[in-house]
N, C-alpha and C positions, 0 to 999 in steps of 0.2 A: 565601481558599482556601490550599491548602498551597504550600511551595516545589517540591513535585515537580508539582502541576499547573502551577505558572508554567512549568516547567521542559519540562513536555509540551506546554504551549500552543504556547512557542516551537517546540521541535521540528518540531511538527503543522503549524504555518506554514512551517519553511522547505520540509518534505517534500512536504506536499500544495500550500502557495500559501494566500496570505491570502484570495483569493476563494473556494476551495473550504470554507475555514474560517468566513468569516463566513455563507455560504450553510447550514452546520452549525450554528453559533450562532443563527442567525435561526430555523432550522425547530426548535430545542429548544426544551420545553415540561418543564410541571412532572413530567410522568408518565416522560419519559425524560433528564432533570436527572443524575440518579444515576449513569445508565448513561454519559451524556458525561463524567461526571467519572471512573468508574472507566475508561474506556477513556483517557481524555487524562493519567492517572496512572499507570496502568499499561502500556498500548502506548507511549505518547509520552514520558511522564516516566521511565520504569524500561527498557524494553527499547530503544526507537528511540534514546534519549537516552547509551546505553553507548557508549564508545569501541572497544569490545573489538573489533569488526571495523568494515568501512567502511558507510556509507550505501549504497554501490553493491551490496555484499554481503547488507545489509539486504533489497534489493529483490528481490534474485534470489532470496533466500531464501522472502522474503514472496509473491512470485508462485509459485514452484514449491508452497509449502503451499497455497495458496489454491486453485490447479489441482488438487492432489492430492486435498484435502478436497470438490472440487466448488462451492466457495464461488464460485461465476463472478462475481457479482453486485459484488463487490469487486475485480475483476480491472483491470478499464478505471481506476477511482483510481489503482491502484498502477502502473499501465504510464504513465499521466500523470506522476506523481512523480518516474520515471526521469530525466525535465527537469531534477531539481534533486538527485538522487541520483548521476548519472553511470554509471547502468545503462545500456546501449545495447541498441539495437535486438537485435543478435546475444546481447548478454549474455542476454536474455530468451528469447530463442529455446533458448540453449544449456539454461536452467531447465529449459522445457519438453520439451526433449528428458529430460532425467533423468525428470521425471515419467511420459513415455511408458512407459521402460525400468522404471520400480520402481513405477507406480501405475496404469498403465494408457493406452494409446492415444487412447482415446474422450477421456479428460477433457484430456490434451495438447490434442488437435485443437481441442476446443470454445475452450479458452484461447488457443489461437494465433491463432486467428480472430476473436476478441475484441480482442487485442493487434493484431493487423494493423489490425482496423477504429478501433481506439482511436490508432495510430500514424500512419494516415492522417489521421483527422481533426487530428491535431496539427501536420501539415503544411502542412494549409490555413490 
């Protein structure tokens, strides 16, 4: 694999945790291997690997964008990643407040529901 892939896998593990990445790698098949390489190199090896902003800020931006676009399936994973990026529950709620004002209350409301459930699971 490429240097960007290796860097991406390192960052992906740092942000999402080894257990999550190991499960994703075990679930990878021939059909989705190119997609997995794309997100590892592009999302993790380029965007998340950049030091232009902090990982805390990236978590907040990512969660806001996921909520704004209605990509709710990804929210719990990125809420769990906050434990590794330094984004607090308050940071997440602030990001979702922006979503409510600029993209719609229903999207923010659903994202907050998912975040609350995920934070509660993390506390147990």
